N, C-alpha and C positions, 0 to 999 in steps of 0.2 A: 409419684406420690406426692399430694399436697397436703402440707401441715400448717397451722397457725404458728409461725416461727417466733419464738420469744428468747431473749438472751438468759443465761443461766440465772437461776433465782437469787445466787449470793451478789451477783452484779446488780441486779434489780433492787434488792434490798439497799446495797450501798448507795446507788443511785438516788434512790428516794430520799436517804438521809442526807445526801448532799444538796438536794433541791430544797430541803426543809431548812439546811443551813443559809442557803441563800436567800430564800424568802424571809427568814428570820432577820437577815441583814438588810432587808427591804431592798434588795438590788434586782433589776431586771436582768434577764438573761443576756441582753445586749451590753448592758453596764458590767455585768461580771465577766462576761467573756473579754471584753475589752481590758479590764484590769488584770486578768489572768494572762493576757497574750494568747489568747485562743480565738477561733472563730465562733460564732454563735452555734454553727451547725456541731462543731467538735464537742462544745459544752453540752449541748442537748444529747448528743450520743452517749456521753459520760452519765447525764442524769437519768437517762432511759436504760442504762446498762448495757446499751449497744456497744459501748468500746470500753475496753481494759482501762484501767488507771493505776498510777504507782502511788508511792508514799510521798514522793516529791511534790506532786500536783495537790495530794491531799493537804500536806503542809502550807502550800502556797495558798489553798483554799481558806484553811484556818487563819492565815495571816490576813488576807484580803477582806474576808468577811467579819474580821476581829471576834471570831468565836472559837473557843477552845472546846472540842469534842473529844472527850475520854474515850478510848478505845477505838477511835477511828482508824488508826494506823494499823492496829492489829485486825480490823476488819477488811481494811484494803488487802494486807497479806494474805488474808483467808481466801479472799477473792480471786486471788492472783494464783493460788496452788491449783495444779492440775486435778480434776475430778477423777475419783478412783476408776470409773467405769469408762473414761474415754480411751484408754488402752485398748479396750474390747471393740470400740466402734459400733456400740448397739444400734440397732434400728427401731427405737423406743419412741420416736416422734416427742421427745422432750419430757416423757414421764419420769424416767429414772432420775433426772435430776432433781424433780420435785419430791419424789419418795425419799431419796436420800436425806433431805433436809426435813421431812416431815417426822412427827411423832405419833400420829394415829392416821389411819385409813379406813375409811368405809366404803365397802365396794359392793354393788349389785351386779351378780354374776348371772347371765341368762343362757349363752350359749355353750360356754366352756367353764371349766372350775377356775377360780381366781388363781392368777399366776403364782402368788405366795404360797399357795397351797398344793402345788403340782409337784408330782414326782418327776424325776429326770427323764424317765421314759415317756410319761404323758407330753411333757413339754416338747420333748425332742420330735415327737411324733407330729405335734401342732405345727412347729416350725417347719418341718418336712413337707406337711400338707398345705402350707402357706402358698399363695399365688406369687409371693417374692422369691425370686431365684437367689440361691445362695450356694457359695462353694462350702465344702465341708469345714473348713476353718472358720467361714463366717456362722454356719450353724452351731459349731462348737462354742463359739464365743457368746452367741445369743444364750444359750442354755447355761454357760458359766456365769453370766452376769445375773441371771434369774436365780440360780442357786446361791450366789453370793448375796443377793437381796434376801432371800429366804432366812439366812442366818440370824438376821435382826429379830426375828420373833422369838429367839430364845436368847439373846443377847443381854448381858447385865450393864455392859458399857454403853451401848448404842442401841436401847430397846426401840421396837416399833409395835404399836397395839394395832390388831386387825379385827374388825367387825364385819363378817361377810354375810350377805343374804343371798342365797344360791336358790335359783329356780330348779325344782326337781328334774326338769328335762335334763338339765348338765349333768345330773347323776347318772341318768340312764342313756345318756348319747355316748355311744361307744367310740373310743379313740385309742387306736393302736391294737386292738383286738383284747380277747378276754383277760389274758394274763397281765396286760398292762392295766386293764380297769381294775382287776381283782387288787392288785397291788396299791393302786391308786385310791381305792375307796378304803382299804385298810389305813393307808397314809392319813387320809381324810380325817378318819376317826381319832388317830393318835394325835394330829395336829388340833384337833377341836378341844383336846385335853389341855393343851398348854395355856398357861394363865394369861398370855398375851393375846389369845384367839378367841373369839365369839363366832360361832357358825349357827346360822339360823336357815331352815329350808323353806322356801315357798312352795307349799304342796300343789300338786295338780288338782287334786280333789277338794271339794268344799266351794264350788262355783266359781264365778269370776272374781278376779283380784284387781286391784288398782292398776289401771293402764298406764304401763311406762314404755315409751319409745324404745328403749334398749338399755344396755348395761352402762353404768356410769360409777364414777369414783369420787369421793370427797377426801381431801387431805387437810389435816391440822398441823399447825406448826408450833415448836415450843415456846418461840418468842411471844410475848402478850400482844405486841402491836402488829404481828403478822397474821393478816386475814386468811381465812379457809378458802380454798380452792375447789373447783370442780373439774375433773378431767373427763372427756368423753372421747373416745376414739371411734372412727367409722373405717370404711372400706379403703378409703384413699387419703386419710390424714387424720388429724385430731384437733380438738379444741382445749384450750386452757382457759377457764372461766374464772375471773375474779370479780367480776361484777356482784357485789354483796347482796343483792336483790335477789339474783338469779342463785346464788349459792345458798341462800336462805330457804328458796323454795324448794331446791334440791334436797336441803336438809330434812324439811317437811315430808317430801316424797320418801325419803329414805326411812324415817320414823314410821311412816305409815306403812311401808313394806315390812318392817320388823314387827309392826303390831299384828298384820296379817300372817306372818310367817310362825312356824311352829316354834315353840320355846327351844333353847339350846338342848336341853335333855331329850325333847321329843325329836329334834332334829338328828341327834345322835343315834337314836332307836331307829329312825327312817333310813339313815345312811347304811346302817348294819342290815335292815331288812332289804333294802335294794341290792346290797352286795351278796346276801345270802340267796335271793330270789334269781339273780341273773348270773351270779359268778360263784355260787357255794361257798362264800366266804364264811 
């Protein structure tokens, strides 16, 4: 499996801050590395988030750059803490790291329902049907990570807002059999009623819609200086897109999809209609 590997988001944020400090001190990377008794490549890895750093190096940088950065040491300590999901070793292609730090997610779902809105039986079936071979423990870990992620939709301490545009075909595609789908569609109705969740369905009727190559996700972060990102997965990997021109274009596409989709109220009615039509809910 090939994926566009990127360091953890917290390390990338920290590295960007350190690079800004160096540039503010008007030091080239070679000059700064020499004064810090580091190689240029080692400093580059720190500034790009490729390498972990500690509070001692952060203090040295503030001394060498003659810049005091309030909160820098706390940011270093935060970046050093193990991420909650690493224990489960998820095969997430870097997505869980992004979502963990995000405050809002906008998702366009085509083939399957959004992961955050899936029941355990539905997600377990998807993982079982995957071309990726997993042991029972690995499958259980994947499910557990998704269930933990789902909790943020109702959390007061660490909330996550979700806006999902779902192609109607995903509602009608049977995963795991009638019982699984019956429960899944009922859960989707309940989830859509949560304050942090907005669900809109792109109906099959009504003629052609905006042409989109496939599913994608947009993520927003609580820090005002942290730019939005786009995440796209495909059969053999994923893309983490932070080019702001591309992200802006994806936002326009998502807004267009929302405008073509049914309203939340009409979407809820359609979900109930599909459930009654196919599974007698």
